[in-house]
N, C-alpha and C positions, 0 to 999 in steps of 0.2 A: 504494500500500500504506500509506504514512504517513497519507494522508487517511482510508482505511478504518479504520485502527487508532485514529486520533484520534476519528473519528465514533463508533466502538464505545465508546471510553472515555467520551466525552461523554454517550452515552446512559446509561451506568452512573452517571455523576455526576448526571444529571438525576433518576434514581431515588433516589440518595442525598439529593439536595436535598429531594425530596418526603418521604422518611422523616424527615429532620431537621425539616421543618415539622410533621410529625405529632407528633414528640417534644416540640416546643415547645408545641403545642396541648395535649398531654396534661399537660405540666408546669403550664401555666396552669390547667387544670381541677383538678389535684391541689392547687394552692394554695387553692382554695375549700373544700377538705375539711380540717378540723382534724387528723384522724388521718393524712392523707396528706401534709400540708404539709412534714414533715421531709425527704421524698424528692423533693419537687418541684424543688428547685434542681439536684440531681444529674441529674434527667431533662432539664431544660431545658439544662443544661450539655452533656449528651451530644448534644442536638439541635443546639446551636451548633457542636459539634465536627463533626458530620456535614455541616452546611451549609458550614462552612469547607473541609472536604475536597472538597466538591462544586463548588467554584469552577471555572468552565469553563476549558478550556485554550484560550489564544488568544495571538496575537502582541501585542507592545506597541511603542510608539514608542521611539526612542533617547532616552536621558536628556539628552544634551547636544546643543544646536543644531548642525546641520551641513548640508552640501549634497553631493549626488552629483556629483563632478567628472567621472567617466567611468563608464560601465556597459557590461559585456559579458555574454555568455550566462551565465557561471557566477560572475562576480565584479562587484563595484562598488567604486569608489574614492571614499571619503568624506573630505571635508576639514572640519576642525572649527574652524578660525579664519578670520575673514573677510579679514584683511590678508595680503598676500604678504610673508612675512618671510624666505623662503629657509631654508637649513639644515634641510631636511625630515627628519621622523621618520615612519616607516611601521610601524604595528602590524599584525602578521599573526596573527589569532586562531586558536584551535583549530579543527579540522575533524573533529568526532567526533559528528555527529548533532544538533547544536544550532546555533542561529544565532549570529552574531558579536557579539551585544550583551553578552557576558560582559566585553568590554573597556570597556564603558560601563554597568555594571550598575545603578548608582543613586547618589544623593548620598552622598559620602564613600566610595564603593566603586567608583570609576571610574578606570581607568588613563588614560583620555582626559582627564578633568578634572585628574588629577595632572600629566600632561604639559603641559597648557595652563598650569598654574600654575608649573611648575618648569623647563620646557624652552624655550629661546630659539630658536624656529623654528616652521615650519609642522608641523601634526599631521595625519596621514592614517591611515585604517584601510582595510585590504583586506578588504571584506566578502565572506564566502563565501556564495553564494546556493544554494538547493536545486537538486539535480540533477533536471531534468525527464526524461520518458521518452526524449527525443532525446539526452540526455547520458549514456546508459549506457556509451558507449565513450570517454568523457572519461578520459584516461590520466594516469599520473605525469608524462610529458612535458608534457601540456597543463597540468597543475597548475603546473609551474615556468614555463611560458610565460605563464600568467596573472599570476604574480608579476612577471615581466619586463615585461609590458604596463603594469602599475601603475607600476613605477619609470620606465619610458620616459615615461609620461604626466606624472609629476611633473617630469621633465626634468633632474634632477641627482642625483648620488650621495646616498644616504639613510643615516640612522641606522636600521638594520633591527632590529626587535624581534619575535621569534617566540615564540609561546606554545604549549606542548604540541605537537600535530601541526604547527602553524604554525612551530614551532621547527626541526624537522629540515628543513622546506621552506626556511626562511631560511638554514640552514647549507648546504644543497645549492646554493642560488642563489649564496651568497657564494663558495663554492668554484669555481663555474663562471664567475662574473662579478665577481671581487674589486674591479675598478676602479669598480664601480657602488655600492659599500657603504663608508660611512665608519666605522661601528662596528657590531658585531654583539652583540645581547643575546638570550639564550635563557633561558626560564623554564619549568621542568617539561617540558623537551623531551627525548624519547628520542634518543640518538645511538648509544650502544652498546646495542642492544635486548636483549642477553643478559646484561648486567651486573646486579648486585643480585638481589633476589628478588621482582621484580614479578610479580603473578599474571596480568596480561594477557599478558605475554611467555611465562609458563609455559603458559597455555592455548593460545596461538598455536602454540607449538612442539609441544604434545602432540596437538592436534586436527588431523585430516587436512584437506587443502585442500577435499576434497569437502564437508565440513561448511559451510565459508564459501561455497562455490559454491552450495550448496543455499539458504542464506539470501538470496544475491543473486538466485537464480532465483525465490524467493518474492516478491521485490520487483520482479519484472518487469525484471531487468537492473540494478536499483539496490539499494543496501543501505539498508533502512529505518532511519531514525534511532531509532525506537522499539525495534528489536532491540538496538542498541548501548547505549541507555539501560538496557534490561533487564539486559544483561550487567554494566554498572557496578553496578547495584543488587544483583545476586547476589553480587558480591564482598564486600559487607557486608550480608548478607541480614537479620540481626536488626535492625540499625540502620535500614535502609531500610524494612522492612515492619512493624516493631513499635516500635522506639525512637523514630523520628520522629513516629509517631502519639501515643505517650505524651507526648512533649514538647509537641506541639500541644495535647493535651487539658489538660496542666498550665498552659499559657499562654493558654488560650482567652479569658481576660478581659483580656489585655494587648494593647492596640491597636498598640503599637510592634512587638511580636513578630509579631503577625498580619500587619502590613504587609510586614515583611521576608520572612516565610514565603511570602506571596502572590507577592511579586516574584520570589523564587527559583523557586517552582514554575511561574510563568508562563514563565520562561526554560527551566527544566530539562525540563519535561514537553512543551513545544511543540517537537517534533522536526522535523528535515528530512532527506531522504534524501541519500546520497552516491552518486556515480557508481560503478557496480558494478565496472567494469574497474579504476579507480584503487584502489578498496578492496582488491580481490584482489591487485593488484600490490604494495601496501604490506604486506599480510599475507605474501606469498611472499618478496619481496626484502628486506624490512626486518625484520619480526618473526621470520620463520622462518630466513632465510639470513644476516641481519645483514650485508648487503653494504656498508652505508655505511662502517663502520669497517674492513672488510676491504679496501676500495679496489676493490671489484668492481661497484659500482653504476654503471650507464650511463643517462644522461639526455640526451635530444636528441642521441644519437649520440656523446656524450662521457663519459669516465670521470670520476666525481666524486672529486677528490683533496682531502681535507680539509686537507692541508698547504699548499694555496694560500690558506688563510685566514690573513691576517697582521694584520687589523684589531684595535684594542682590543676585548677580549672581556669581556662581563659575563655571569655565570652566576647564576641564581637558582633554588635548589632548596628543596624543602619537606622538613623533617625527618620529617613524618608523611605524606608523599606515597606512597600505595600504588598509584597509577596509574603514575607515573614515579618510581621510587626515585632518590635523589640520584646513585647510582653510574652510572645510565644517562646522565645529563646530564654529570656531571663528567668522564667518560671522554674527552670531547672535548679536554681539556688535553693528552693524549698524542698527539694527531693534528694539531694546528694549529701554525702558525709564529708566532702572536701573541706579542709581547714584553710586552704588558700584558694580564694576565688578573685580573679581579676577581670573586670569588665570594662569594655571600651564601647562608647557610643559614637559612631562615626557619622559625619555629615555626608551621608551617601544613601543612595537607593540600594536595591537588592544586589544587582550585578556589580555595582560600584564597590561593594565590600570585597570583591575578589580580584578586581582588575583596575580600579581607579588609582592613578599614580599617587595622588595625595594620601590616600588611605594606606597604600603600601608603604610609603616613606614614613608617615607619621605614626602608624599603628603596628603594622606587621613586622617591620624591622626590629622594633623594640621587643615584641613578643618572641621572635626567633632568638634574639640575643639572650633573653631571660631563660628560655628553654635550655639553651646551651649550658647554663650553669647548674641544671638539675639532671643528675645522672642516676639517681636512685629510683627504683620502681617500688619502693616500700613506703608505708605511712611515715610522714614526716610531720612533727608537731610544729607547723609554721602558723603564725598568727594570721587569721583571716583578714584580708583587706580588700577594698574595692576601689578601683580607679575608673573615673569616667573622663573620656576625652571627647572634645567636640570635633 
């Protein structure tokens, strides 16, 4: 289904490319006529705008050099430094219909590069691979098992960093296997799915499960990433369908703006499907029933008890995050046993938490440096403190 949707959209983009070329040709012809010359620039500018919007959707390579240390059916473990330093850090990216390259978005906008510069240890990423037709029954249990395989392959307790959907996965894993985690960092991660005024949670609670089951059925047992992306766009329909185009038109002559816009669209629009069973379990057990904070969530035959999390805990929330409002993340403070909890409130939206240059410089660099100083994976009687940064 993702392939069909992308093929359909690429055909539309091809038509837009041809139309943009026609406007460019028309503008050039208008420049030859004295009376039409005042409008020629606007016509050519519009042609450039259409051609820019028509850029094809495709995958791109990782920004930072790395190697695949291990690969399984649904995940790959990527290592980003060549030397064996020990004291490993594992980044668990979001899993919401896009690939995992948001953690290595681009120069100056890469959590991976920030970790390499400020963390004294090995840096790994758990890459989430697209769900193929045979992965329709990949479950929540399988999701946590995949994370466990990555940590076993690394071979020692890790500093675990979970982003968005990767955040509740990291929290669940830490609660089940606390001895395998040195520190836990969560950014834009829903823990109490009913806290705050998040529209995604409101939709999930109001729409019947039959709606989500129909979407998965349309994807042949998988949830098409394009459907999820469309839902995100509808949350801010004016900005996504009108405002973004206006900004692009206004900056059509700015090469720096165009490059950043291309890079973002290449990541955001190139979607990948999720396993249908896991998607429906997340909607039912987490978004609808909020089982994680209620203590009713069972994974791999065990109840997930957040009070088993005792590690130093870093929380990064976005003041303008409408996907995961800060209250959904910060609620974890009431459920864990951690004696050291450090929280940062960034002036950013959801995606900005992971790739905005100011957030990376002002917040993530300090977190990675502080992690480097913590090598023990046992309980440490450190006085709890809370830091808030704008």
